[in-house]
KETI-166703 format. One record per atom (N, C-alpha, C): x, y, z; residue in three letters. Coordinates in steps of 0.02 Angstrom, whole numbers, padded with zeros to 5 digits, always signed. Each point is the difference from the previous one (the first is absolute). Example, Ala and Ser with C-alpha at 12.3 -4.5 7.8 and 13.67 -1.06 7.14 Angstrom:
KETI-166703
+00660-00284+00390ALA/-00045+00059+00000ALA/+00045+00060+00000ALA/-00018+00053-00036SER/+00042+00059+00003SER/-00039+00055+00037SER/
***
This chain:
KETI-166703
+00041-00060+00000MET/-00041+00060+00000MET/+00043+00063+00000MET/+00055+00000+00038LEU/+00045+00058+00000LEU/+00028+00012-00069LEU/+00019-00054-00034ASP/+00028+00006-00067ASP/-00051+00027-00049ASP/-00062-00024+00004TRP/-00052+00023-00046TRP/-00018+00073+00014TRP/+00007+00021+00063ASN/-00014+00070+00016ASN/+00057+00046-00023ASN/+00058-00028-00015ALA/+00056+00040-00025ALA/-00009+00014-00074ALA/-00054+00035-00016ASN/-00020+00013-00068ASN/-00002+00075-00011ASN/+00040+00024-00047SER/+00005+00073-00011SER/-00066+00030-00021SER/-00045-00039-00030SER/-00066+00027-00020SER/-00043+00015+00061SER/+00014-00034+00056LEU/-00037+00013+00062LEU/+00028+00061+00036LEU/+00065+00013-00009TYR/+00033+00056+00033TYR/+00041+00040-00050TYR/-00033+00030-00050PRO/+00037+00035-00053PRO/+00041+00059+00025PRO/-00021+00029+00057ASP/+00035+00058+00026ASP/+00044-00016+00060ASP/+00008-00064+00015ASP/+00039-00019+00059ASP/+00038-00065-00014ASP/+00052+00005-00041LEU/+00039-00059-00018LEU/+00038-00027+00060LEU/+00011+00042+00051ARG/+00033-00025+00060ARG/-00043-00052+00036ARG/-00066+00010-00004GLN/-00045-00050+00030GLN/+00005-00066-00037GLN/+00005+00004-00067VAL/+00007-00061-00040VAL/+00064-00038+00020VAL/+00055+00036+00006GLN/+00063-00031+00019GLN/-00003-00027+00072GLN/-00036+00035+00043ALA/-00006-00023+00069ALA/-00037-00066+00003ALA/-00053-00006-00040TYR/-00037-00064-00002TYR/+00045-00056-00027TYR/+00039+00014-00050LEU/+00044-00051-00028LEU/+00052-00023+00050LEU/+00029+00047+00036VAL/+00050-00017+00051VAL/-00032-00042+00054VAL/-00059+00020+00023GLU/-00034-00039+00053GLU/-00019-00069-00025GLU/-00023-00004-00063ALA/-00018-00065-00028ALA/+00061-00046-00003ALA/+00057+00027-00021GLU/+00062-00040-00003GLU/+00020-00024+00069GLU/-00006+00042+00050GLN/+00018-00019+00068GLN/-00044-00057+00024GLN/-00065+00003-00014GLU/-00046-00053+00021GLU/+00017-00065-00035GLU/+00016+00004-00065ALA/+00017-00060-00037ALA/+00064-00032+00027ALA/+00048+00041+00017GLN/+00063-00027+00028GLN/-00011-00033+00067GLN/-00044+00028+00041ILE/-00016-00031+00064ILE/-00031-00069-00011ILE/-00047-00003-00049ALA/-00032-00064-00015ALA/+00051-00052-00022ALA/+00049+00020-00041LEU/+00050-00047-00023LEU/+00050-00018+00054LEU/+00011+00043+00049GLN/+00042-00018+00057GLN/-00034-00054+00042GLN/-00066+00003+00003LEU/-00036-00050+00038LEU/-00004-00067-00037LEU/-00004+00004-00067GLU/-00003-00061-00041GLU/+00027+00016-00069GLU/+00064-00012-00010ASN/+00032+00024-00061ASN/-00016-00039-00063ASN/-00038-00053+00007THR/-00020-00038-00060THR/-00075+00007-00014THR/-00034+00041+00037ASN/-00073+00008-00009ASN/-00014+00027-00071ASN/-00040-00036-00037THR/-00012+00015-00071THR/-00031+00068-00010THR/-00053+00014+00038LEU/-00035+00064-00009LEU/+00043+00059+00023LEU/+00038-00011+00054ALA/+00044+00053+00023ALA/+00052+00018-00053ALA/+00027-00051-00033LEU/+00049+00011-00054LEU/-00033+00037-00058LEU/-00060-00022-00018ALA/-00035+00032-00057ALA/-00018+00072+00015ALA/-00027+00012+00061TYR/-00019+00069+00017TYR/+00061+00046+00003TYR/+00055-00027+00024TYR/+00061+00040+00001TYR/+00023+00016-00071TYR/-00008-00049-00045ALA/+00016+00012-00070ALA/-00043+00056-00029ALA/-00063+00001+00018GLU/-00045+00052-00026GLU/+00022+00069+00024GLU/+00020+00004+00062ILE/+00025+00064+00028ILE/+00063+00022-00037ILE/+00045-00048-00013LEU/+00062+00016-00035LEU/-00014+00024-00072LEU/-00051-00029-00031ILE/-00019+00023-00067ILE/-00020+00074+00002ILE/-00041+00016+00049ASP/-00024+00069+00006ASP/+00057+00048+00020ASP/+00053-00027+00027GLN/+00059+00040+00015GLN/+00050+00001-00058GLN/-00020-00034-00055GLN/+00041-00004-00060GLN/+00066-00037+00013GLN/-00002-00047+00046LYS/+00058-00042+00013LYS/-00011-00067-00035LYS/+00008+00001-00066TRP/-00020-00057-00040TRP/+00038-00064+00016TRP/+00066+00005+00005ASN/+00040-00060+00012ASN/-00016-00034+00066ASN/-00008+00041+00052GLN/-00019-00028+00065GLN/-00068-00032-00002GLN/-00045+00032-00036ALA/-00068-00027-00006ALA/+00001-00069-00034ALA/+00041-00006-00053GLU/+00005-00064-00035GLU/+00027-00054+00046GLU/+00049+00015+00041LEU/+00028-00049+00046LEU/-00052-00024+00050LEU/-00038+00047+00028GLN/-00053-00019+00048GLN/-00053-00042-00033GLN/-00018+00018-00062MET/-00052-00036-00036MET/+00022-00070-00017MET/+00063-00008-00019GLN/+00026-00066-00016GLN/-00003-00046+00061GLN/+00016+00027+00058GLN/-00004-00040+00061GLN/-00072-00021+00014GLN/-00046+00046-00008ALA/-00071-00015+00012ALA/-00025-00054-00047ALA/+00020+00004-00064LEU/-00024-00048-00050LEU/+00028-00070+00010LEU/+00056-00006+00036GLN/+00031-00065+00012GLN/-00035-00038+00056GLN/-00041+00033+00039ASN/-00033-00033+00057ASN/-00057-00045-00024ASN/-00013-00053+00035PRO/-00053-00047-00021PRO/-00070+00030+00001PRO/-00010+00053+00038ASP/-00067+00031+00003ASP/-00003+00064-00042ASP/+00039+00003-00054ALA/+00004+00060-00041ALA/-00061+00011-00043ALA/-00041-00051-00008ASP/-00060+00007-00043ASP/-00055+00036+00038ASP/+00011+00064+00013GLN/-00049+00043+00034GLN/-00014+00061-00043GLN/-00060+00027+00006MET/-00020+00057-00042MET/+00049+00057+00006MET/+00017+00021+00061ASP/+00043+00058+00008ASP/+00070-00012-00026ASP/+00024-00061+00004VAL/+00067-00016-00027VAL/+00000+00010-00076VAL/-00051-00028-00033HIS/-00005+00009-00073HIS/-00012+00073-00018HIS/-00042+00033+00039ARG/-00014+00071-00015ARG/+00063+00043+00004ARG/+00038-00010+00053ILE/+00060+00042+00009ILE/+00053-00019-00051ILE/+00006-00063-00017ASN/+00048-00020-00052ASN/-00021+00031-00067ASN/-00064+00001-00013ALA/-00025+00032-00061ALA/+00016+00074+00000ALA/-00009+00031+00057TYR/+00016+00072+00007TYR/+00074+00013-00014TYR/+00043-00043+00025LEU/+00072+00007-00012LEU/+00015-00009-00074LEU/-00027-00052-00031LEU/+00012-00012-00071LEU/-00026+00057-00043LEU/-00058+00025+00018GLU/-00029+00057-00036GLU/+00045+00061+00005GLU/+00025+00013+00060THR/+00044+00057+00010THR/+00064-00006-00040THR/+00023-00062-00010LEU/+00061-00012-00038LEU/-00013-00004-00075LEU/-00063+00010-00021GLY/-00017+00000-00071GLY/-00011-00069-00029GLY/-00006-00051+00042GLN/-00011-00068-00024GLN/-00074-00015+00001GLN/-00037+00030-00047TYR/-00072+00001+00003TYR/-00033-00068-00011TYR/+00027-00040-00045ASN/-00029-00067-00012ASN/+00005-00043+00064ASN/+00059+00001+00032LEU/+00008-00038+00061LEU/-00044+00027+00056LEU/-00008+00066+00002ALA/-00043+00030+00050ALA/-00072-00023-00008ALA/-00023-00003-00063ILE/-00069-00023-00013ILE/-00010-00071+00026ILE/+00050-00044-00013THR/-00004-00069+00024THR/-00009-00002+00076THR/+00038+00041+00035GLU/-00005+00001+00073GLU/-00067+00029+00023GLU/-00024+00052-00034TYR/-00066+00027+00019TYR/-00054-00052-00011TYR/+00006-00039-00054GLU/-00050-00052-00012GLU/+00001-00053+00055GLU/+00059-00016+00026LYS/+00005-00048+00055LYS/-00034+00029+00062LYS/+00010+00065+00012ALA/-00032+00032+00057ALA/-00076+00001-00008ALA/-00023+00013-00061ILE/-00072+00001-00014ILE/-00031-00069+00012ILE/+00036-00052-00020ALA/-00026-00068+00011ALA/-00011-00015+00074ALA/+00042+00031+00042LEU/-00008-00011+00073LEU/-00052+00046+00030LEU/-00007+00060-00027GLU/-00049+00048+00026GLU/-00038+00032-00058GLU/-00049-00036-00028PRO/-00032+00022-00062PRO/-00045+00061+00008PRO/-00012+00024+00061ASN/-00043+00059+00009ASN/+00039+00064+00016ASN/+00066-00003-00002PHE/+00040+00059+00013PHE/+00009+00039-00065PHE/-00041+00052-00007THR/-00002+00035-00064THR/+00066+00035-00017THR/+00038+00022+00050PHE/+00061+00036-00016PHE/+00051-00044-00036PHE/-00005-00066+00009LEU/+00044-00045-00036LEU/-00017+00000-00075LEU/-00064+00003-00016TYR/-00020+00004-00070TYR/+00023+00066-00031TYR/-00003+00053+00039LEU/+00021+00065-00025LEU/+00074+00001-00017LEU/+00041-00032+00042ARG/+00071-00001-00013ARG/+00017-00045-00060ARG/-00033-00057-00004ALA/+00011-00045-00058ALA/-00020+00036-00064ALA/-00057+00033+00001GLY/-00022+00037-00059GLY/+00047+00056-00018GLY/+00026+00035+00050ALA/+00047+00054-00013ALA/+00064-00026-00032ALA/+00021-00059+00019ASN/+00060-00029-00031ASN/-00012-00021-00072ASN/-00059-00027-00014TYR/-00017-00014-00070TYR/-00002+00064-00042TYR/-00028+00053+00030ARG/-00003+00064-00036ARG/+00070+00027-00014ARG/+00045-00008+00047ARG/+00069+00022-00010ARG/+00033-00040-00056ARG/-00012-00065-00002LEU/+00027-00041-00054LEU/-00027+00023-00068LEU/-00065+00014-00002ALA/-00031+00022-00062ALA/+00028+00066-00024ALA/+00012+00045+00048PHE/+00026+00066-00017PHE/+00068-00004-00035PHE/+00038-00051+00017GLU/+00067-00007-00029GLU/+00000-00035-00068GLU/-00058-00025-00022ILE/-00005-00033-00065ILE/-00014+00053-00053ILE/+00044+00005-00049GLN/-00004+00053-00050GLN/-00058-00011-00049GLN/-00014-00062-00017ASN/-00053-00015-00048ASN/-00069+00003+00035ASN/-00043+00046-00020PRO/-00066+00007+00033PRO/-00042-00064-00002PRO/+00004-00036-00057GLU/-00040-00062-00006GLU/+00025-00053+00049GLU/+00066-00003+00009ALA/+00028-00049+00047ALA/-00014+00021+00072ALA/-00002+00065+00012ALA/-00012+00025+00068ALA/-00072-00008+00022ALA/-00046+00000-00047ARG/-00071+00000+00016ARG/-00020-00058+00046ARG/+00016-00064-00016PRO/-00020-00054+00045PRO/+00030+00004+00069PRO/+00059+00030+00006VAL/+00031+00008+00066VAL/-00039+00053+00040VAL/-00020+00054-00033TYR/-00042+00049+00033TYR/-00067-00031+00022TYR/-00028-00043-00043GLU/-00063-00033+00017GLU/+00008-00046+00060GLU/+00058-00031+00004LYS/+00014-00042+00059LYS/+00001+00043+00063LYS/+00030+00058-00006SER/+00000+00048+00055SER/-00071+00017+00021SER/-00043+00014-00049LEU/-00069+00019+00015LEU/-00038-00058+00034LEU/+00017-00062-00017GLU/-00033-00057+00031GLU/+00012+00000+00076GLU/+00061+00014+00020TYR/+00014+00001+00072TYR/-00036+00057+00035TYR/-00002+00059-00032PHE/-00035+00056+00030PHE/-00076-00014+00004PHE/-00026-00032-00052ASP/-00072-00019+00000ASP/-00015-00049+00057ASP/+00046-00046+00012ASN/-00009-00047+00055ASN/-00005+00037+00067ASN/+00041+00051+00008ALA/-00002+00039+00062ALA/-00067+00036+00006ALA/-00025+00027-00056VAL/-00066+00033+00001VAL/-00054-00049+00020VAL/+00002-00060-00029ASP/-00051-00051+00015ASP/+00001-00020+00074ASP/+00059-00008+00027ILE/+00005-00019+00070ILE/-00029+00055+00045ILE/+00016+00062-00016ASN/-00027+00056+00039ASN/-00076+00003-00003ASN/-00028-00014-00059LEU/-00073-00001-00007LEU/-00031-00055+00042LEU/+00033-00057+00002GLN/-00026-00057+00038GLN/+00000+00013+00075GLN/+00051+00035+00025ILE/+00005+00012+00072ILE/-00024+00070+00020ILE/-00024+00038-00049GLY/-00029+00065+00016GLY/+00050+00054+00017GLY/+00060-00004-00029VAL/+00052+00050+00013VAL/+00001+00050-00058VAL/-00004+00064+00015LYS/+00003+00052-00051LYS/+00070+00030-00002LYS/+00043-00033-00038ASP/+00070+00018-00004ASP/+00014+00030-00069ASP/+00024+00062-00003PRO/+00015+00029-00066PRO/+00061-00029-00033PRO/+00044-00034+00038GLY/+00064-00023-00026GLY/-00004-00040-00064GLY/-00040-00054-00003PRO/-00003-00039-00062PRO/-00022+00041-00060PRO/-00047+00045+00009HIS/-00024+00040-00056HIS/+00054+00049-00024HIS/+00039+00026+00046LEU/+00055+00044-00020LEU/+00054-00039-00037LEU/+00012-00062+00021SER/+00048-00042-00036SER/-00025-00016-00070SER/-00064-00015-00006ILE/-00029-00012-00066ILE/+00006+00062-00043ILE/-00013+00058+00030ALA/+00004+00063-00037ALA/+00070+00012-00028ALA/+00051-00015+00040ARG/+00068+00012-00025ARG/+00015-00047-00058ARG/-00023-00061+00004THR/+00012-00047-00054THR/-00033+00024-00065THR/-00063+00020+00005TYR/-00034+00026-00060TYR/+00033+00064-00025TYR/+00025+00040+00046SER/+00034+00062-00020SER/+00062-00016-00040SER/+00039-00051+00022GLN/+00059-00019-00038GLN/-00018-00031-00067GLN/-00059-00029-00005LEU/-00024-00027-00064LEU/-00027+00055-00045LEU/-00008+00060+00027GLY/-00029+00055-00039GLY/-00075-00002-00003GLY/-00031-00040+00043GLU/-00074-00005+00002GLU/-00025+00043+00057GLU/-00005+00064-00013PHE/-00011+00048+00053PHE/-00072+00002+00025PHE/-00048-00019-00042PHE/-00070-00001+00024PHE/-00007-00052+00055PHE/+00026-00060-00012ALA/-00003-00053+00051ALA/+00040+00020+00062ALA/+00056+00033-00010ALA/+00041+00023+00056ALA/-00040+00050+00043ALA/-00031+00048-00033ALA/-00038+00051+00036ALA/-00059-00030+00038ALA/-00034-00048-00030ARG/-00057-00032+00033ARG/+00022-00034+00064ARG/+00058-00031+00000ASN/+00023-00034+00061ASN/+00022+00049+00054ASN/+00030+00057-00020VAL/+00017+00050+00051VAL/-00064+00030+00029VAL/-00050+00011-00043GLN/-00064+00026+00025GLN/-00032-00050+00049GLN/+00008-00065-00014LYS/-00026-00050+00047LYS/+00037+00005+00066LYS/+00066+00011-00003ALA/+00039+00008+00062ALA/-00025+00061+00039ALA/-00019+00053-00036LEU/-00025+00060+00034LEU/-00069-00011+00031LEU/-00038-00048-00027GLU/-00063-00017+00032GLU/+00013-00028+00070GLU/+00055-00036+00008TYR/+00017-00029+00065TYR/+00031+00052+00046TYR/+00041+00044-00027GLU/+00034+00051+00041GLU/-00006+00069-00034GLU/-00059+00030+00003PRO/-00012+00063-00036PRO/+00037+00060+00030PRO/+00031-00007+00058THR/+00038+00055+00028THR/+00075-00009-00006THR/+00022-00051-00037ASN/+00071-00014-00008ASN/+00030+00043-00055ASN/+00037+00051+00019ALA/+00027+00049-00048ALA/+00047-00033-00050ALA/+00038-00050+00022ASP/+00048-00031-00046ASP/-00035-00035-00058ASP/-00058-00029+00012ILE/-00036-00035-00053ILE/-00025+00051-00052ILE/-00020+00060+00024TYR/-00019+00053-00048TYR/+00060+00016-00044TYR/+00059+00003+00030GLY/+00059+00014-00040GLY/+00013-00053-00053GLY/-00010-00063+00018GLN/+00009-00054-00048GLN/-00050+00005-00057GLN/-00062+00019+00017LEU/-00050+00010-00053LEU/+00021+00057-00045LEU/+00026+00054+00029GLY/+00023+00056-00039GLY/+00054-00020-00050GLY/+00046-00042+00022VAL/+00054-00023-00044VAL/-00029-00040-00059VAL/-00048-00043+00014ILE/-00030-00039-00054ILE/-00037+00045-00049ILE/-00038+00048+00026TYR/-00033+00048-00046TYR/+00052+00037-00042TYR/+00054+00019+00032PHE/+00054+00034-00036PHE/+00027-00043-00057PHE/+00015-00063+00016ARG/+00029-00045-00050ARG/-00049-00016-00056ARG/-00065+00004+00014SER/-00050-00012-00051SER/-00019+00064-00038SER/+00037+00055+00017ARG/-00010+00066-00031ARG/-00066+00032+00020ARG/-00030-00022+00053ASN/-00059+00033+00028ASN/+00026+00053+00050ASN/+00031+00052-00027TYR/+00034+00049+00041TYR/-00050+00039+00043TYR/-00056+00018-00030GLU/-00050+00038+00039GLU/-00025-00040+00059GLU/-00012-00065-00010GLY/-00024-00042+00055GLY/+00051-00009+00054GLY/+00064+00000-00019SER/+00053-00011+00050SER/+00004+00058+00049SER/-00021+00060-00020ILE/+00006+00059+00044ILE/-00037-00011+00065ILE/-00061-00026-00004PHE/-00040-00010+00061PHE/+00032-00052+00046PHE/+00026-00053-00030SER/+00031-00053+00041SER/+00064+00025+00033SER/+00042+00035-00038PHE/+00062+00026+00028PHE/-00014+00052+00054PHE/-00051+00040-00010GLU/-00016+00051+00051GLU/-00018-00033+00066GLU/-00039-00054-00003CYS/-00017-00036+00061CYS/+00062-00031+00031CYS/+00044-00027-00041ALA/+00060-00034+00025ALA/+00048+00049+00033ALA/+00006+00060-00027ILE/+00051+00047+00023ILE/-00027+00050+00051ILE/-00053+00034-00019ARG/-00027+00053+00043ARG/-00058-00023+00044ARG/-00030-00056-00019GLY/-00060-00022+00036GLY/-00062+00027-00034GLY/-00056-00029+00016CYS/-00064+00021-00030CYS/-00057-00023+00044CYS/-00059+00025-00013SER/-00059-00019+00039SER/-00062+00010-00043SER/-00056-00024+00025GLY/-00063+00009-00034GLY/-00001-00029-00070GLY/-00031+00036-00047GLU/-00005-00024-00068GLU/+00068-00010-00033GLU/+00050+00041+00021ASP/+00066-00007-00029ASP/+00030-00068+00013ASP/-00017-00030+00057SER/+00027-00067+00014SER/-00028-00052-00048SER/-00061+00011-00023CYS/-00029-00046-00049CYS/+00029+00011-00069CYS/+00012+00064-00018LEU/+00034+00014-00063LEU/+00070-00031+00000LEU/+00033+00001+00057GLY/+00066-00031+00005GLY/-00002-00075-00009GLY/-00057-00031+00012ARG/-00008-00072-00010ARG/-00021-00017-00072ARG/-00005+00051-00042GLY/-00018-00012-00070GLY/-00075+00002-00012GLY/-00039+00024+00049LEU/-00072+00005-00008LEU/-00018+00070-00023LEU/-00060+00008-00029ASP/-00021+00067-00020ASP/-00034+00037+00058ASP/-00018-00037+00053GLN/-00028+00028+00060GLN/-00004-00055+00053GLN/-00020+00017+00060CYS/-00009-00051+00052CYS/-00068-00033-00009CYS/-00004-00064+00018TYR/-00062-00038-00004TYR/-00010-00037+00066TYR/-00024+00034+00051PRO/-00008-00031+00066PRO/-00042-00063-00001PRO/-00052-00001-00042ASP/-00045-00058-00003ASP/+00037-00062-00024ASP/+00055+00010-00037LEU/+00038-00056-00026LEU/+00063-00014+00041LEU/+00008+00037+00054GLY/+00057-00010+00043GLY/+00059+00045-00014GLY/-00008+00047-00047PHE/+00054+00047-00016PHE/-00012+00066+00036PHE/+00018+00001+00063ASP/-00013+00058+00042ASP/+00056+00051-00005ASP/-00015+00064+00011PRO/+00054+00049+00006PRO/+00040-00014+00063PRO/+00066+00006-00004VAL/+00044-00013+00057VAL/+00052+00056+00003VAL/+00036+00001+00055GLU/+00055+00047+00007GLU/+00066-00038-00006GLU/+00041+00023-00047VAL/+00065-00032-00013VAL/+00055+00048+00021VAL/+00045-00023+00041ARG/+00057+00041+00020ARG/+00058-00012-00048ARG/+00026+00054-00028GLY/+00054-00005-00048GLY/+00065-00025+00031GLY/+00044-00025-00042GLN/+00064-00027+00023GLN/+00056+00051-00009GLN/+00042+00006+00050ALA/+00059+00042-00005ALA/+00048-00029-00052ALA/+00041+00042-00028ILE/+00048-00024-00050ILE/+00054-00041+00034ILE/+00018-00056-00031SER/+00050-00046+00026SER/+00022-00044-00058SER/+00051-00042+00010PRO/+00020-00046-00054PRO/-00057-00045-00024PRO/-00049-00013+00043ASN/-00056-00043-00019ASN/-00054+00037-00038ASN/-00002+00067+00005THR/-00054+00038-00030THR/+00022+00050-00052THR/+00065+00010-00008ILE/+00024+00053-00044ILE/-00024-00009-00072ILE/-00010-00063-00021VAL/-00023-00012-00068VAL/-00068+00032-00011VAL/-00043+00001+00050TYR/-00065+00032-00008TYR/+00008+00075-00008TYR/+00048+00028+00035TYR/+00011+00072-00002TYR/+00024+00022-00069TYR/+00055-00029-00024TYR/+00027+00026-00063TYR/-00043-00019-00060TYR/-00036-00056+00004THR/-00046-00017-00054THR/-00059+00049-00001THR/-00026+00016+00058TYR/-00055+00048+00005TYR/+00022+00068-00026TYR/+00059+00023+00021GLY/+00025+00064-00025GLY/+00007+00000-00075GLY/+00024-00055-00029SER/+00007-00006-00072SER/-00067+00006-00036SER/-00052-00032+00029VAL/-00067+00003-00030VAL/-00028+00071+00004VAL/+00007+00032+00058LEU/-00026+00068+00008LEU/+00032+00048-00049LEU/+00065-00006-00009ALA/+00035+00045-00046ALA/-00023-00012-00072ALA/-00005-00063-00020ALA/-00017-00016-00069ALA/-00071+00020-00018ALA/-00046-00001+00049LEU/-00070+00017-00013LEU/-00015+00074+00009LEU/+00050+00038+00018SER/-00011+00072+00012SER/-00011+00038-00066SER/-00048+00044+00002ARG/-00016+00045-00056ARG/-00010+00070+00028ARG/-00002+00049-00043GLN/-00007+00069+00022GLN/-00064+00009+00042GLN/-00054-00033-00021ARG/-00063+00007+00036ARG/-00006-00049+00059ARG/+00043-00048+00002ASP/-00001-00049+00054ASP/+00072-00016+00019ASP/+00032+00047+00033ASN/+00071-00005+00015ASN/+00010-00035+00067ASN/+00029-00058-00003LYS/+00012-00040+00060LYS/+00074+00004+00022LYS/+00037+00045-00030CYS/+00072+00002+00011CYS/+00019+00021+00070CYS/-00040+00042+00033ASP/+00017+00019+00068ASP/+00004-00062+00045ASP/-00050-00044-00008LYS/+00000-00061+00040LYS/+00055-00048-00022LYS/+00012-00003-00066ALA/+00053-00044-00026ALA/+00068+00022+00026ALA/+00013+00066-00003MET/+00066+00025+00022MET/+00010-00011+00074MET/-00053+00006+00039GLN/+00006-00013+00072GLN/+00020-00072+00013GLN/-00031-00046-00038ILE/+00017-00070+00007ILE/+00072-00014-00022ILE/+00020+00030-00055PHE/+00069-00008-00023PHE/+00050+00025+00053PHE/-00017+00055+00033ASP/+00043+00025+00054ASP/+00006-00049+00057ASP/-00056-00032+00017GLU/+00000-00050+00054GLU/+00042-00060-00019GLU/-00006-00022-00063VAL/+00039-00057-00023VAL/+00075+00017+00001VAL/+00017+00059-00023THR/+00070+00021-00001THR/+00028+00003+00071THR/-00039+00027+00046ALA/+00022+00004+00070ALA/+00010-00069+00029ALA/-00043-00047-00017GLU/+00007-00069+00025GLU/+00062-00033-00029GLU/+00014+00011-00064LEU/+00060-00028-00030LEU/+00063+00026+00033LEU/-00001+00064+00016ASN/+00060+00030+00031ASN/+00007-00020+00073ASN/-00056-00011+00033ALA/+00002-00018+00072ALA/+00021-00072+00010ALA/-00015-00044-00047ASN/+00014-00072+00008ASN/+00035-00027-00063ASN/+00059+00025-00016PRO/+00033-00020-00063PRO/+00013-00075-00005PRO/+00016-00033+00055ASP/+00016-00071-00003ASP/-00061-00042-00020ASP/-00058+00022+00020ALA/-00061-00038-00014ALA/-00018+00001-00074ALA/+00027+00048-00037TYR/-00019+00008-00070TYR/+00062-00004-00046TYR/+00051-00033+00023ALA/+00062-00003-00039ALA/-00012-00030-00069ALA/-00042-00051-00005ASP/-00011-00034-00064ASP/-00049+00037-00046ASP/-00052+00030+00029GLY/-00053+00030-00041GLY/+00001+00075-00006GLY/+00049+00032+00032ARG/+00000+00073+00002ARG/+00001+00032-00070ARG/+00042-00026-00044GLU/+00007+00030-00067GLU/-00067-00001-00037GLU/-00035-00056+00004THR/-00065-00006-00034THR/-00051+00049+00030THR/-00002+00004+00066ILE/-00048+00045+00032ILE/+00015+00072-00018ILE/+00064+00019+00001VAL/+00018+00069-00017VAL/-00019+00017-00072VAL/+00008-00047-00045SER/-00018+00012-00070SER/-00075+00011-00008SER/-00040-00037+00039ILE/-00073+00009-00002ILE/-00019+00069+00027ILE/+00032+00020+00054ILE/-00013+00066+00029ILE/+00019+00055-00050ILE/+00056-00006-00031GLN/+00023+00051-00047GLN/-00047+00005-00060GLN/-00026-00056-00023ALA/-00047+00002-00056ALA/-00064+00036+00020ALA/-00025-00013+00061GLY/-00060+00034+00024GLY/+00011+00074+00010GLY/+00058+00018+00026GLU/+00017+00070+00010GLU/+00005+00037-00066GLU/+00026-00033-00051ALA/+00006+00031-00066ALA/-00069+00015-00029ALA/-00047-00045+00011ILE/-00069+00011-00023ILE/-00029+00062+00033ILE/+00008+00005+00064CYS/-00029+00056+00037CYS/+00035+00066-00018CYS/+00065-00003-00011GLU/+00036+00061-00020GLU/-00023+00025-00068GLU/-00011-00046-00047SER/-00023+00020-00066SER/-00070+00028+00003SER/-00041-00028+00043LEU/-00068+00025+00008LEU/+00000+00070+00029LEU/+00045+00013+00046ALA/+00005+00066+00031ALA/+00026+00052-00050ALA/+00042-00021-00047GLU/+00031+00047-00047GLU/-00047+00020-00057GLU/-00032-00050-00032ASP/-00041+00017-00058ASP/-00068-00033-00002ASP/-00016-00035+00055GLY/-00067-00029+00004GLY/-00008-00065-00037GLY/+00053-00026-00030ALA/-00004-00062-00038ALA/+00045-00052+00031ALA/-00029-00052+00031PRO/+00042-00052+00032PRO/+00040-00038-00052PRO/+00060-00020+00018VAL/+00043-00036-00047VAL/-00022-00072-00010VAL/-00042-00026+00043SER/-00022-00069-00007SER/-00067-00010+00035SER/-00039-00046-00026SER/-00063-00018+00032SER/+00001-00071+00025SER/+00058-00032-00003VAL/+00008-00069+00023VAL/+00049-00002+00057VAL/-00019-00024+00058PRO/+00047-00004+00057PRO/+00059-00045-00017PRO/+00056+00014+00033THR/+00059-00042-00008THR/-00013-00070+00027THR/+00017-00050-00040GLU/-00011-00070+00020GLU/+00043-00016+00061GLU/-00031-00029+00051THR/+00037-00016+00061THR/+00016-00075+00006THR/-00021-00039-00050GLY/+00017-00072+00003GLY/-00049-00038+00042GLY/+00015-00064+00010ASP/-00044-00044+00039ASP/+00017+00010+00074ASP/-00037+00045+00031VAL/+00015+00017+00070VAL/-00051-00029+00048VAL/-00042-00046-00025MET/-00050-00030+00043MET/+00032-00035+00059MET/-00025+00012+00059LEU/+00028-00031+00059LEU/-00034-00067+00013LEU/+00039-00044+00028ASP/-00025-00067+00016ASP/-00015-00004+00073ASP/-00062-00013+00018VAL/-00020-00005+00070VAL/-00007-00073+00018VAL/+00044-00025+00042THR/-00001-00070+00020THR/+00011-00006+00074THR/-00009-00060+00025ALA/+00005-00010+00072ALA/+00072+00001+00025ALA/+00046-00024-00042THR/+00070-00005+00022THR/+00043+00048-00040THR/+00031+00049+00030PRO/+00042+00047-00037PRO/+00063-00034-00025PRO/+00023+00021-00060THR/+00062-00025-00028THR/+00051+00056+00001THR/+00059-00011+00029PRO/+00050+00053+00001PRO/+00020+00021-00071PRO/
***
């Protein structure tokens, strides 16, 4: 539990708390191994902690010891070994281990989500779309299984629908992707991050106008009828269960910055003399720039791309201010930035 709580998405503004949980989790695991140094689950759980600490070699050693024990055929042992293999990029082997875990605990939906995510990763690396298609479909099978299990036990979990949405998004089937994110919002209509994911899908499908409402809910928050517009509805329908809600926007962070710069890009591109959205766009660009400068290490890999998107949006607004004619009406493409929401985080 300490290890699972050491999740940066739970404490985006307090990474020290994340590290504190990891340190405490490691201490507890070491105590368990001092009491019984061959205990299979103690070895496996320690391996999981080491994975989250990015100590790959040590994690492999602990996992090898656990797998050599006669009682190694346990769900958590297979799950953690799959997690290790997945982290090391060995996706086929990870799927095999997740399938073993599923055979032991067939109602644990997060196992299906991880297996499906690994199939999707394999498909993404296949250059030929026709060859990739059946692998994507295999991914969808696992996510559908998770949906079916949740329906049977009455659990309203947005996770499987968000995983399905990402798969359809990578396939370029944005209508199906949007429908699944909207289903996720039926379960959690106040979850700002899901609005952001819907905004990204609308953006990628070139529904720029529709993305504005979703991004606004994700970033600034929304309430009343605006919350229904953010869900892709034309209004609220209380009789059908689509009630107006209050959504609290998300602060900018490495997990949410994609919503900010994509939203700013859309606002700039859709600005016209009679409907100038550049004031709001420039404010967002300033926030993104400040975040990049405040946390340079967090954006070392993607900084150049983000800066180019900001510069393109700023150029549009500058041209509009000079002669009233925007240089572009198409936002800068931000790539496949759909986030994957699953039960087990991957470093």
